[in-house]
N, C-alpha and C positions, 0 to 999 in steps of 0.2 A: 334492808332484807325483809323478807314477811315474816313474822315471829306467828306462831303457832301454840295457844297459850289452850290445855285442855282442862275441865273438868271431869271424872267420872260418876258415873251412877251404877253402884253395884260392885262388888267385893269377891267375886269367884273367879275359881281359877281361868276364865278368860279375860277379864282384867289383867291376871301375872302373865296371860302370851303376850297382849298388848302392849305393858309397857316394859318385857324382856322384847319384844319386837321393834322396840321406838329404835332401843340403842343401835344397832346395824343399820337403819334405815337411811339413805341420802340425805335427808334432812334431820338429822336427829340432833342438831347443833343449834337448831331455830324452834326446836320443841320445849316446851316446858312442862310441864305436871302441878298445876294452883292449886287442888283441892278434890276432896273425894268424898262420897253418903256411899249410904250403907242404910236398908233399914235396921239389921242389926249392927250397932251401934261398934262396936267393940272390932269386929272385921274391918270395918273402915280404919280405925286405928292403929290394927296391925297393919294394913297393907300403908299406912301412912308410912309407919314408922320403917317398914321394908324399904318401899322404895324413895323414902325421901322425898313423900309429896309435900306439898309449902302447908296444908291446911287440912282440919279436918270441917265436914259440914253438919252440925247438931240435927238439921230438919232438911225434908228436901225444899222446904223454902226460902233456907239461909241461903243453898246453893241457890237459887234463882237470885234473891236478890245480888249478890257478889258477881251476877253478869259481865258488868265493867270490866272485872279483872280477866275474864279470860274469853275466848270466841269460839269452841267447840264443845260440846259435850259429848262424852260416847257412853253411850247407854249398854252394860254389860249384864243386865235380870235377868232373874226367869223369865222366859217366854210372856208366860201369862200378863207382866207387870210393863211388858211394850209401849204397849198404846196409849194407858193410863201417864207414862212419864212423859212420852216422847210430845202427845198432844199438849201437855205443859208448858214443856219445852219451847215447841212451837208457836202456843200464843203469846209467851216473852218474846219471842223474837229472838231465839239462840238455833246455832247452828248445832245440826244433831247427825251424830254418828251410830246407827243401832245399828245391835248382832240381829244376825236371820234369827226366824223372822219377825219381819216388822211388826206384822199379825197374822192371823190366820184366815182373817175378815175381808171380803172383798173393798165393803162398806167403808169398815174402820180403816184400809191401807188407803184405799180414794179418799176418805176425809184429812186422812193424815198427809197425802200432798198435797190438796190443795189448800189446806192451812199454811205449808212450808210456801207455795206461791204470793198466798195472800200475803205475809210478812215478810217475803223477800229474804228468806234465807235457806242454807241447803239442807237439804234431807235424803241423808245416804244410807242405804241398807247395807250391810255386811256380810255378801255371798261372794265366798273368795273364787269361786270357779273359773271367773273369765280371767285372771290376773297369774294365774299361771306362764309362765314362759314359754311352757311345751307347747299348752290351748294355745296362747298369743302365736306359735308358729302354726301349729295345724290351721289355724283361723286363715292365715296368709295362704296357705297351699288349699285350702276350701277353694278362695276366691278366685284361684289358679286353674279350679276347674280340674285337679287332677284326679279327681274321681270320678270326674265326669256330672252328670247329674244326680244328685244323690237323693236316693229313692227309701232310705229305712235308718233309723237309729235307737237304739239301744242303750238306755242308760242304767247301773246299777249303783247301788247304796244299798248294800243289808249285813250285815253286822250283828253276830252277840255283841255285847259291852267287854272293856278291856278288864271287867271283873266276873267275865264268864258267867253272869248272872244272869237272866230273864226278868224285864221289869216285872213289877208285880203292883199294876196299877191300881187303883180302890175300884168297886163297884160301879159306880154312878161312872166313871172319867171317862170323855169322848174325845179322845186325842187320838186322830190317824195313825198308825206307822208312819205314814209318808213325811210327817212333821217330825214324829218321836226319832225315826234316824238317819236324821239329818239328809235325808233325799231333796230338800229343796234346792240344795247344790246339784243334784240330777238335774231335777225339773229346769231349773235355771239353764243348763248345758243343753239341753232338749228345746227350749225355746230358742236358744239364743244361735244355733245352728238352722234348727227349723221355720221357725219364725213362728207367727200365731194361729192359734190351733183352733179349726173350724167345730170338729167334733170329738167328745169324749165319751170312754166307754171306763170303767174302774172294776176291778173286784176286790175287796179289802178282807181279811178273817178276822175277826176274835181273837184273843187270846186264848187259852183253853183252860178257861177258868169261868165263876160268873163275873163278868164283866162287858163292858160294853165300849170299850176301850179298844182301838186297832193294832196288831203285831203286824201284821205284811198288808204292803197295800201294793198293788199295780195298775197303773194308769194305761191304757191306750190311748192314742191320741192320730187323727186326721188331719194336719196344716191343711190351712186354704191355697197352698202353692201345689196340695198332691203330697209331700211326704207326709209317712207313716212312722210312728214312732211308738215306744213303750218306756216309761219310766218307773222303777220300782223299788221300794224301800222296806225292809222288815230289821227288827230286832230280834229274832228268834231263829236266823239263821246266818250263816256270811255266804256271800259269794265273792269273787274276785275283784269286785269295787273297778269296775271298767266299762266305760264308753266306746260301743262298735258304732262307724258310722259308713254305712254301707252303698257305693254308689255303681254308676254303669260301667263304671271302670278302674274300680278295687273297695279294697276296705281300708280304713284306717282306725286303729284300736289306740286309745287311751287309756296305757295304764297306772294302777297304782301296787299296792304291795301289803296284802292282808297282812302277812307275818308281822314286819315291821309296823304296823296298824294297832295288831297286840298288843307287840312288845313296848311299845315304849307311848304310846298313843300322841305321836306326832302329824298324825291324818294325813298318811303318805297316799291316797285314796283317789280316784279318780277325779274327785271333787278340786281338788289343787292337782290335776296330774303332772309329772316328772317324768314321762314317756309316751313316746308315740309308737308304733309299729305299720308302715305300710305296706299293703300285699297290692298284685296286681292280680286279673281277674283267673289266671292260672295258679293262682295263692304262693307265686312267688315274691323274696321281700324286696321290695326296690328300698326300703331305707328306713331307718331308725336311728332312733335321738332319747337322749336323755338330758335332761338339767334339774340338776335338785337344788331347792333352795333349804338351808341349813340355818333353819331359825325353830325358836322356839314355839311361836305360833304360829311357823310356817310362811300360810298369804300373807298372815295377818301386815308383814312389814310390806310386800304390794299394796296392802289398801292402804295403808298411812299414807303411804307415798304420793298415790292417787289421791287422799284427799287433801294432804297437803299442798298439791298442785291447783285441785279445784279452789281452795279457795284462795289459794293465792294469785290464781285468777279469776276469780268473783265469780266463782261458778254455783248455780243453787241447784245442779242435777249431772246425774253423773251420767256419759257418754257407751259407759259399759253395765253397770248396772240401773239399768234407765227405766224411770217409773212406769213405763209402758210394761215391762215386763215384770216388774216388783208386782205391779195389778194385776198379770194375769196372771203370776205364781200364788196370787192371794185368790183367786177366782177361782182356780182349780185346787186348789187344798179346798177351798169354801162349801164347793159343791158337790164334792167327791169323800165327803169327811162323817162317812157310813157306809153300813153294808146293807142296802136296798141296791144291787147293783143291778138290777134287772131295765137298763133305762138306757140312752144314750140320752147327752148331754149336748145339747147345741152353746156353741158359745160363738157371741156376736161382736 
């Protein structure tokens, strides 16, 4: 039986979610927590004691040197550090599961996938959208052409933080609201449903004070197959966190639960959908269905099982979060991370 031995880079709350979602996974008996490293050593020690992880690495170099004892590293650090850590891991021929975003730079993301291929190791970006049982069900319905020809998709990920505080970034911050609000999940969904983007326009708003950081971002896209889509994210207001797929024969709405989202931060929004409603062209309800994944990390349990199977089968890329989608997300974020929105961007 294949054994997955995991080392961790980072000691934040997402590492807690990951470890807690190992337990209910189908492969839990074949997963072992080998070691953990964090920039702040005391946080790594706390996690090690709490979850009975075998060891704490004193430095990142020590983690690399111990690679014979594990076969996967989970990177759950702050986003800005993903590129530097993942690059070193890949250069050392280490399989990597990195939380989204891998990077927000197209050139850096492309570089990491090239490194993974050169060194024959797995690189998986943790975008959980595609692993929802409800989303999988809706994808099968779309393949059956129940909506006829898909014409338009709109996906939302707008939410004020669970603390009810609007972020107050420094004046020199240059982080798009689309990135800050977790809307990469929505962008994945749009690309997965609609295919590659041909042209892009965008509209971004600054925070309402002296800063260059973007609070709200709206992307409008025409895809190569003619479908039009809109994806938006914000951390200044809250929306219903849904995705609407419009076709010539009807509409499917992937639903979230904004009340539950704010109540306990279990992320029950459409980036990990647990319900859908299907309407015909007369707005008659054809079918609705709910499938809830009740774990601390929600979609992480499905991602863990997916990565386990990839590793067991010696596969180096995911058929769900593919390198092509991952790189196109990075390209879109890269070229729209500004407020000079009086232009149309052609994406080849």
